[in-house]
PDB file of N, CA, C and O in Angstrom:
ATOM      1  N   MET A   1       9.096 -12.820  16.202  1.00  0.00           N
ATOM      2  CA  MET A   1       8.823 -11.477  15.723  1.00  0.00           C
ATOM      3  C   MET A   1      10.077 -10.945  15.025  1.00  0.00           C
ATOM      4  O   MET A   1      11.195 -11.165  15.493  1.00  0.00           O
ATOM      5  N   PHE A   2       9.890 -10.263  13.935  1.00  0.00           N
ATOM      6  CA  PHE A   2      10.983  -9.711  13.156  1.00  0.00           C
ATOM      7  C   PHE A   2      11.341  -8.316  13.655  1.00  0.00           C
ATOM      8  O   PHE A   2      10.553  -7.663  14.339  1.00  0.00           O
ATOM      9  N   SER A   3      12.537  -7.877  13.302  1.00  0.00           N
ATOM     10  CA  SER A   3      12.918  -6.501  13.633  1.00  0.00           C
ATOM     11  C   SER A   3      12.596  -5.604  12.445  1.00  0.00           C
ATOM     12  O   SER A   3      12.566  -6.051  11.299  1.00  0.00           O
ATOM     13  N   VAL A   4      12.361  -4.350  12.737  1.00  0.00           N
ATOM     14  CA  VAL A   4      12.048  -3.362  11.711  1.00  0.00           C
ATOM     15  C   VAL A   4      13.093  -2.265  11.797  1.00  0.00           C
ATOM     16  O   VAL A   4      13.315  -1.693  12.864  1.00  0.00           O
ATOM     17  N   GLU A   5      13.729  -1.976  10.686  1.00  0.00           N
ATOM     18  CA  GLU A   5      14.692  -0.879  10.642  1.00  0.00           C
ATOM     19  C   GLU A   5      13.980   0.379  10.177  1.00  0.00           C
ATOM     20  O   GLU A   5      13.270   0.378   9.172  1.00  0.00           O
ATOM     21  N   ILE A   6      14.184   1.442  10.924  1.00  0.00           N
ATOM     22  CA  ILE A   6      13.561   2.717  10.590  1.00  0.00           C
ATOM     23  C   ILE A   6      14.664   3.701  10.238  1.00  0.00           C
ATOM     24  O   ILE A   6      15.594   3.918  11.016  1.00  0.00           O
ATOM     25  N   HIS A   7      14.551   4.285   9.073  1.00  0.00           N
ATOM     26  CA  HIS A   7      15.548   5.248   8.613  1.00  0.00           C
ATOM     27  C   HIS A   7      15.606   6.414   9.599  1.00  0.00           C
ATOM     28  O   HIS A   7      14.560   6.891  10.039  1.00  0.00           O
ATOM     29  N   PRO A   8      16.803   6.884   9.955  1.00  0.00           N
ATOM     30  CA  PRO A   8      16.931   7.969  10.931  1.00  0.00           C
ATOM     31  C   PRO A   8      16.132   9.229  10.583  1.00  0.00           C
ATOM     32  O   PRO A   8      15.669   9.926  11.486  1.00  0.00           O
ATOM     33  N   ALA A   9      15.965   9.525   9.321  1.00  0.00           N
ATOM     34  CA  ALA A   9      15.216  10.727   8.927  1.00  0.00           C
ATOM     35  C   ALA A   9      13.740  10.623   9.306  1.00  0.00           C
ATOM     36  O   ALA A   9      13.057  11.639   9.435  1.00  0.00           O
ATOM     37  N   VAL A  10      13.258   9.413   9.482  1.00  0.00           N
ATOM     38  CA  VAL A  10      11.850   9.213   9.828  1.00  0.00           C
ATOM     39  C   VAL A  10      11.536   9.818  11.191  1.00  0.00           C
ATOM     40  O   VAL A  10      10.445  10.350  11.395  1.00  0.00           O
ATOM     41  N   TYR A  11      12.479   9.744  12.126  1.00  0.00           N
ATOM     42  CA  TYR A  11      12.225  10.257  13.472  1.00  0.00           C
ATOM     43  C   TYR A  11      11.945  11.754  13.463  1.00  0.00           C
ATOM     44  O   TYR A  11      11.056  12.220  14.176  1.00  0.00           O
ATOM     45  N   ALA A  12      12.684  12.504  12.673  1.00  0.00           N
ATOM     46  CA  ALA A  12      12.438  13.948  12.567  1.00  0.00           C
ATOM     47  C   ALA A  12      11.082  14.216  11.929  1.00  0.00           C
ATOM     48  O   ALA A  12      10.363  15.117  12.360  1.00  0.00           O
ATOM     49  N   GLU A  13      10.730  13.450  10.919  1.00  0.00           N
ATOM     50  CA  GLU A  13       9.430  13.612  10.262  1.00  0.00           C
ATOM     51  C   GLU A  13       8.287  13.271  11.218  1.00  0.00           C
ATOM     52  O   GLU A  13       7.265  13.958  11.241  1.00  0.00           O
ATOM     53  N   LEU A  14       8.463  12.218  11.999  1.00  0.00           N
ATOM     54  CA  LEU A  14       7.437  11.849  12.976  1.00  0.00           C
ATOM     55  C   LEU A  14       7.261  12.932  14.035  1.00  0.00           C
ATOM     56  O   LEU A  14       6.136  13.245  14.425  1.00  0.00           O
ATOM     57  N   GLU A  15       8.364  13.503  14.500  1.00  0.00           N
ATOM     58  CA  GLU A  15       8.268  14.566  15.504  1.00  0.00           C
ATOM     59  C   GLU A  15       7.585  15.795  14.925  1.00  0.00           C
ATOM     60  O   GLU A  15       6.762  16.423  15.593  1.00  0.00           O
ATOM     61  N   TYR A  16       7.919  16.140  13.696  1.00  0.00           N
ATOM     62  CA  TYR A  16       7.263  17.273  13.037  1.00  0.00           C
ATOM     63  C   TYR A  16       5.753  17.019  12.925  1.00  0.00           C
ATOM     64  O   TYR A  16       4.945  17.901  13.215  1.00  0.00           O
ATOM     65  N   SER A  17       5.389  15.823  12.508  1.00  0.00           N
ATOM     66  CA  SER A  17       3.972  15.477  12.350  1.00  0.00           C
ATOM     67  C   SER A  17       3.256  15.455  13.694  1.00  0.00           C
ATOM     68  O   SER A  17       2.126  15.931  13.804  1.00  0.00           O
ATOM     69  N   ARG A  18       3.906  14.906  14.713  1.00  0.00           N
ATOM     70  CA  ARG A  18       3.308  14.878  16.045  1.00  0.00           C
ATOM     71  C   ARG A  18       3.012  16.293  16.522  1.00  0.00           C
ATOM     72  O   ARG A  18       1.919  16.572  17.014  1.00  0.00           O
ATOM     73  N   ALA A  19       3.988  17.185  16.376  1.00  0.00           N
ATOM     74  CA  ALA A  19       3.808  18.574  16.809  1.00  0.00           C
ATOM     75  C   ALA A  19       2.694  19.254  16.012  1.00  0.00           C
ATOM     76  O   ALA A  19       1.903  20.012  16.573  1.00  0.00           O
ATOM     77  N   TRP A  20       2.632  18.986  14.713  1.00  0.00           N
ATOM     78  CA  TRP A  20       1.598  19.584  13.863  1.00  0.00           C
ATOM     79  C   TRP A  20       0.213  19.157  14.335  1.00  0.00           C
ATOM     80  O   TRP A  20      -0.680  19.994  14.470  1.00  0.00           O
ATOM     81  N   TYR A  21       0.026  17.864  14.588  1.00  0.00           N
ATOM     82  CA  TYR A  21      -1.272  17.374  15.065  1.00  0.00           C
ATOM     83  C   TYR A  21      -1.584  17.909  16.461  1.00  0.00           C
ATOM     84  O   TYR A  21      -2.731  18.237  16.762  1.00  0.00           O
ATOM     85  N   GLU A  22      -0.577  17.994  17.299  1.00  0.00           N
ATOM     86  CA  GLU A  22      -0.786  18.460  18.667  1.00  0.00           C
ATOM     87  C   GLU A  22      -1.241  19.919  18.694  1.00  0.00           C
ATOM     88  O   GLU A  22      -1.991  20.318  19.586  1.00  0.00           O
ATOM     89  N   GLU A  23      -0.794  20.714  17.723  1.00  0.00           N
ATOM     90  CA  GLU A  23      -1.236  22.110  17.629  1.00  0.00           C
ATOM     91  C   GLU A  23      -2.728  22.203  17.311  1.00  0.00           C
ATOM     92  O   GLU A  23      -3.376  23.190  17.658  1.00  0.00           O
ATOM     93  N   ARG A  24      -3.258  21.209  16.671  1.00  0.00           N
ATOM     94  CA  ARG A  24      -4.650  21.234  16.251  1.00  0.00           C
ATOM     95  C   ARG A  24      -5.609  20.709  17.313  1.00  0.00           C
ATOM     96  O   ARG A  24      -6.763  21.134  17.370  1.00  0.00           O
ATOM     97  N   ALA A  25      -5.149  19.806  18.139  1.00  0.00           N
ATOM     98  CA  ALA A  25      -6.008  19.274  19.201  1.00  0.00           C
ATOM     99  C   ALA A  25      -5.138  18.580  20.249  1.00  0.00           C
ATOM    100  O   ALA A  25      -4.197  17.859  19.918  1.00  0.00           O
ATOM    101  N   ASP A  26      -5.472  18.812  21.512  1.00  0.00           N
ATOM    102  CA  ASP A  26      -4.735  18.157  22.596  1.00  0.00           C
ATOM    103  C   ASP A  26      -4.781  16.647  22.417  1.00  0.00           C
ATOM    104  O   ASP A  26      -5.818  16.081  22.071  1.00  0.00           O
ATOM    105  N   THR A  27      -3.699  16.033  22.646  1.00  0.00           N
ATOM    106  CA  THR A  27      -3.476  14.576  22.575  1.00  0.00           C
ATOM    107  C   THR A  27      -3.535  13.995  21.164  1.00  0.00           C
ATOM    108  O   THR A  27      -3.312  12.796  20.996  1.00  0.00           O
ATOM    109  N   LEU A  28      -3.827  14.802  20.148  1.00  0.00           N
ATOM    110  CA  LEU A  28      -3.893  14.265  18.786  1.00  0.00           C
ATOM    111  C   LEU A  28      -2.513  13.802  18.309  1.00  0.00           C
ATOM    112  O   LEU A  28      -2.409  12.817  17.578  1.00  0.00           O
ATOM    113  N   GLY A  29      -1.469  14.501  18.714  1.00  0.00           N
ATOM    114  CA  GLY A  29      -0.115  14.091  18.350  1.00  0.00           C
ATOM    115  C   GLY A  29       0.242  12.738  18.929  1.00  0.00           C
ATOM    116  O   GLY A  29       0.864  11.911  18.262  1.00  0.00           O
ATOM    117  N   ILE A  30      -0.153  12.514  20.174  1.00  0.00           N
ATOM    118  CA  ILE A  30       0.101  11.224  20.815  1.00  0.00           C
ATOM    119  C   ILE A  30      -0.714  10.126  20.140  1.00  0.00           C
ATOM    120  O   ILE A  30      -0.221   9.014  19.951  1.00  0.00           O
ATOM    121  N   GLN A  31      -1.950  10.431  19.778  1.00  0.00           N
ATOM    122  CA  GLN A  31      -2.777   9.451  19.065  1.00  0.00           C
ATOM    123  C   GLN A  31      -2.132   9.075  17.732  1.00  0.00           C
ATOM    124  O   GLN A  31      -2.157   7.912  17.329  1.00  0.00           O
ATOM    125  N   PHE A  32      -1.558  10.064  17.054  1.00  0.00           N
ATOM    126  CA  PHE A  32      -0.869   9.810  15.793  1.00  0.00           C
ATOM    127  C   PHE A  32       0.296   8.844  16.013  1.00  0.00           C
ATOM    128  O   PHE A  32       0.440   7.866  15.280  1.00  0.00           O
ATOM    129  N   LEU A  33       1.128   9.118  17.023  1.00  0.00           N
ATOM    130  CA  LEU A  33       2.270   8.242  17.291  1.00  0.00           C
ATOM    131  C   LEU A  33       1.820   6.842  17.711  1.00  0.00           C
ATOM    132  O   LEU A  33       2.480   5.856  17.383  1.00  0.00           O
ATOM    133  N   ASP A  34       0.712   6.751  18.428  1.00  0.00           N
ATOM    134  CA  ASP A  34       0.166   5.432  18.776  1.00  0.00           C
ATOM    135  C   ASP A  34      -0.180   4.639  17.518  1.00  0.00           C
ATOM    136  O   ASP A  34       0.088   3.440  17.442  1.00  0.00           O
ATOM    137  N   GLU A  35      -0.770   5.305  16.541  1.00  0.00           N
ATOM    138  CA  GLU A  35      -1.118   4.630  15.282  1.00  0.00           C
ATOM    139  C   GLU A  35       0.133   4.205  14.519  1.00  0.00           C
ATOM    140  O   GLU A  35       0.163   3.130  13.921  1.00  0.00           O
ATOM    141  N   VAL A  36       1.160   5.046  14.540  1.00  0.00           N
ATOM    142  CA  VAL A  36       2.429   4.680  13.895  1.00  0.00           C
ATOM    143  C   VAL A  36       2.986   3.424  14.556  1.00  0.00           C
ATOM    144  O   VAL A  36       3.419   2.498  13.870  1.00  0.00           O
ATOM    145  N   ASN A  37       2.977   3.393  15.877  1.00  0.00           N
ATOM    146  CA  ASN A  37       3.486   2.220  16.593  1.00  0.00           C
ATOM    147  C   ASN A  37       2.670   0.967  16.289  1.00  0.00           C
ATOM    148  O   ASN A  37       3.238  -0.117  16.161  1.00  0.00           O
ATOM    149  N   LYS A  38       1.361   1.096  16.172  1.00  0.00           N
ATOM    150  CA  LYS A  38       0.521  -0.050  15.789  1.00  0.00           C
ATOM    151  C   LYS A  38       0.917  -0.564  14.405  1.00  0.00           C
ATOM    152  O   LYS A  38       1.005  -1.773  14.187  1.00  0.00           O
ATOM    153  N   ALA A  39       1.154   0.356  13.478  1.00  0.00           N
ATOM    154  CA  ALA A  39       1.538  -0.038  12.120  1.00  0.00           C
ATOM    155  C   ALA A  39       2.878  -0.761  12.118  1.00  0.00           C
ATOM    156  O   ALA A  39       3.054  -1.749  11.404  1.00  0.00           O
ATOM    157  N   ILE A  40       3.819  -0.273  12.911  1.00  0.00           N
ATOM    158  CA  ILE A  40       5.124  -0.932  13.004  1.00  0.00           C
ATOM    159  C   ILE A  40       4.964  -2.338  13.570  1.00  0.00           C
ATOM    160  O   ILE A  40       5.622  -3.270  13.107  1.00  0.00           O
ATOM    161  N   GLU A  41       4.105  -2.498  14.556  1.00  0.00           N
ATOM    162  CA  GLU A  41       3.858  -3.826  15.125  1.00  0.00           C
ATOM    163  C   GLU A  41       3.254  -4.777  14.095  1.00  0.00           C
ATOM    164  O   GLU A  41       3.602  -5.957  14.063  1.00  0.00           O
ATOM    165  N   ILE A  42       2.365  -4.279  13.265  1.00  0.00           N
ATOM    166  CA  ILE A  42       1.786  -5.113  12.205  1.00  0.00           C
ATOM    167  C   ILE A  42       2.886  -5.615  11.278  1.00  0.00           C
ATOM    168  O   ILE A  42       2.899  -6.789  10.907  1.00  0.00           O
ATOM    169  N   VAL A  43       3.796  -4.744  10.908  1.00  0.00           N
ATOM    170  CA  VAL A  43       4.899  -5.138  10.027  1.00  0.00           C
ATOM    171  C   VAL A  43       5.805  -6.139  10.735  1.00  0.00           C
ATOM    172  O   VAL A  43       6.239  -7.117  10.126  1.00  0.00           O
ATOM    173  N   ARG A  44       6.094  -5.907  12.006  1.00  0.00           N
ATOM    174  CA  ARG A  44       6.940  -6.839  12.765  1.00  0.00           C
ATOM    175  C   ARG A  44       6.317  -8.227  12.849  1.00  0.00           C
ATOM    176  O   ARG A  44       7.003  -9.236  12.687  1.00  0.00           O
ATOM    177  N   GLU A  45       5.026  -8.270  13.100  1.00  0.00           N
ATOM    178  CA  GLU A  45       4.359  -9.551  13.297  1.00  0.00           C
ATOM    179  C   GLU A  45       4.088 -10.296  11.993  1.00  0.00           C
ATOM    180  O   GLU A  45       4.043 -11.526  11.982  1.00  0.00           O
ATOM    181  N   SER A  46       3.909  -9.567  10.901  1.00  0.00           N
ATOM    182  CA  SER A  46       3.543 -10.210   9.628  1.00  0.00           C
ATOM    183  C   SER A  46       4.279  -9.573   8.450  1.00  0.00           C
ATOM    184  O   SER A  46       3.641  -9.042   7.541  1.00  0.00           O
ATOM    185  N   PRO A  47       5.593  -9.618   8.455  1.00  0.00           N
ATOM    186  CA  PRO A  47       6.336  -8.940   7.385  1.00  0.00           C
ATOM    187  C   PRO A  47       6.137  -9.558   6.004  1.00  0.00           C
ATOM    188  O   PRO A  47       6.370  -8.898   4.992  1.00  0.00           O
ATOM    189  N   LEU A  48       5.713 -10.798   5.955  1.00  0.00           N
ATOM    190  CA  LEU A  48       5.558 -11.462   4.662  1.00  0.00           C
ATOM    191  C   LEU A  48       4.249 -11.100   3.964  1.00  0.00           C
ATOM    192  O   LEU A  48       3.961 -11.603   2.878  1.00  0.00           O
ATOM    193  N   MET A  49       3.461 -10.232   4.585  1.00  0.00           N
ATOM    194  CA  MET A  49       2.222  -9.772   3.949  1.00  0.00           C
ATOM    195  C   MET A  49       2.521  -8.896   2.730  1.00  0.00           C
ATOM    196  O   MET A  49       1.666  -8.716   1.863  1.00  0.00           O
ATOM    197  N   TRP A  50       3.733  -8.356   2.672  1.00  0.00           N
ATOM    198  CA  TRP A  50       4.102  -7.448   1.594  1.00  0.00           C
ATOM    199  C   TRP A  50       5.319  -7.992   0.864  1.00  0.00           C
ATOM    200  O   TRP A  50       6.221  -8.546   1.492  1.00  0.00           O
ATOM    201  N   PRO A  51       5.355  -7.843  -0.454  1.00  0.00           N
ATOM    202  CA  PRO A  51       6.543  -8.254  -1.208  1.00  0.00           C
ATOM    203  C   PRO A  51       7.751  -7.412  -0.792  1.00  0.00           C
ATOM    204  O   PRO A  51       7.613  -6.245  -0.428  1.00  0.00           O
ATOM    205  N   ARG A  52       8.906  -8.011  -0.852  1.00  0.00           N
ATOM    206  CA  ARG A  52      10.135  -7.272  -0.521  1.00  0.00           C
ATOM    207  C   ARG A  52      10.467  -6.267  -1.611  1.00  0.00           C
ATOM    208  O   ARG A  52       9.999  -6.371  -2.745  1.00  0.00           O
ATOM    209  N   ASP A  53      11.278  -5.301  -1.242  1.00  0.00           N
ATOM    210  CA  ASP A  53      11.835  -4.320  -2.177  1.00  0.00           C
ATOM    211  C   ASP A  53      10.786  -3.454  -2.861  1.00  0.00           C
ATOM    212  O   ASP A  53      11.000  -2.996  -3.983  1.00  0.00           O
ATOM    213  N   LYS A  54       9.668  -3.226  -2.208  1.00  0.00           N
ATOM    214  CA  LYS A  54       8.658  -2.319  -2.740  1.00  0.00           C
ATOM    215  C   LYS A  54       8.145  -1.461  -1.599  1.00  0.00           C
ATOM    216  O   LYS A  54       8.179  -1.868  -0.437  1.00  0.00           O
ATOM    217  N   ASP A  55       7.676  -0.289  -1.931  1.00  0.00           N
ATOM    218  CA  ASP A  55       7.050   0.576  -0.933  1.00  0.00           C
ATOM    219  C   ASP A  55       5.588   0.188  -0.789  1.00  0.00           C
ATOM    220  O   ASP A  55       4.927  -0.164  -1.767  1.00  0.00           O
ATOM    221  N   HIS A  56       5.095   0.254   0.427  1.00  0.00           N
ATOM    222  CA  HIS A  56       3.706  -0.109   0.691  1.00  0.00           C
ATOM    223  C   HIS A  56       3.100   0.861   1.691  1.00  0.00           C
ATOM    224  O   HIS A  56       3.815   1.483   2.476  1.00  0.00           O
ATOM    225  N   ASP A  57       1.803   0.984   1.660  1.00  0.00           N
ATOM    226  CA  ASP A  57       1.072   1.847   2.582  1.00  0.00           C
ATOM    227  C   ASP A  57       0.359   1.002   3.630  1.00  0.00           C
ATOM    228  O   ASP A  57      -0.069  -0.122   3.369  1.00  0.00           O
ATOM    229  N   ILE A  58       0.246   1.577   4.820  1.00  0.00           N
ATOM    230  CA  ILE A  58      -0.587   0.996   5.863  1.00  0.00           C
ATOM    231  C   ILE A  58      -1.555   2.090   6.280  1.00  0.00           C
ATOM    232  O   ILE A  58      -1.135   3.184   6.657  1.00  0.00           O
ATOM    233  N   LEU A  59      -2.833   1.804   6.216  1.00  0.00           N
ATOM    234  CA  LEU A  59      -3.840   2.793   6.588  1.00  0.00           C
ATOM    235  C   LEU A  59      -4.005   2.844   8.100  1.00  0.00           C
ATOM    236  O   LEU A  59      -3.995   1.814   8.775  1.00  0.00           O
ATOM    237  N   PHE A  60      -4.156   4.052   8.617  1.00  0.00           N
ATOM    238  CA  PHE A  60      -4.427   4.252  10.042  1.00  0.00           C
ATOM    239  C   PHE A  60      -5.939   4.255  10.219  1.00  0.00           C
ATOM    240  O   PHE A  60      -6.581   5.288  10.028  1.00  0.00           O
ATOM    241  N   THR A  61      -6.505   3.135  10.575  1.00  0.00           N
ATOM    242  CA  THR A  61      -7.961   3.024  10.651  1.00  0.00           C
ATOM    243  C   THR A  61      -8.546   3.635  11.915  1.00  0.00           C
ATOM    244  O   THR A  61      -9.730   3.971  11.938  1.00  0.00           O
ATOM    245  N   ASP A  62      -7.744   3.788  12.969  1.00  0.00           N
ATOM    246  CA  ASP A  62      -8.256   4.322  14.232  1.00  0.00           C
ATOM    247  C   ASP A  62      -7.870   5.772  14.473  1.00  0.00           C
ATOM    248  O   ASP A  62      -8.141   6.306  15.548  1.00  0.00           O
ATOM    249  N   PHE A  63      -7.252   6.413  13.511  1.00  0.00           N
ATOM    250  CA  PHE A  63      -6.789   7.791  13.693  1.00  0.00           C
ATOM    251  C   PHE A  63      -7.679   8.728  12.892  1.00  0.00           C
ATOM    252  O   PHE A  63      -7.758   8.642  11.667  1.00  0.00           O
ATOM    253  N   HIS A  64      -8.340   9.616  13.605  1.00  0.00           N
ATOM    254  CA  HIS A  64      -9.253  10.557  12.961  1.00  0.00           C
ATOM    255  C   HIS A  64      -8.964  11.962  13.471  1.00  0.00           C
ATOM    256  O   HIS A  64      -8.842  12.180  14.676  1.00  0.00           O
ATOM    257  N   THR A  65      -8.855  12.899  12.562  1.00  0.00           N
ATOM    258  CA  THR A  65      -8.636  14.288  12.957  1.00  0.00           C
ATOM    259  C   THR A  65      -9.978  14.979  13.143  1.00  0.00           C
ATOM    260  O   THR A  65     -10.972  14.612  12.517  1.00  0.00           O
ATOM    261  N   PRO A  66      -9.994  15.988  14.015  1.00  0.00           N
ATOM    262  CA  PRO A  66     -11.264  16.700  14.245  1.00  0.00           C
ATOM    263  C   PRO A  66     -11.688  17.527  13.053  1.00  0.00           C
ATOM    264  O   PRO A  66     -12.731  18.180  13.095  1.00  0.00           O
TER     265      PRO A  66
END
């Protein structure tokens, strides 16, 4: 398994997003962070799915807002 480096600014953005979702529905913020962690695991397990040096999106297929 590969390591994934996360820019320090991402943590503040994730916390802001978690709090925003949590204001809208109980446990929605935690569900959001769970999806982020799943996406990070996908990148760790299969980093060669994406070309290097480009930005890419990962869709959250299990995360739905009310």
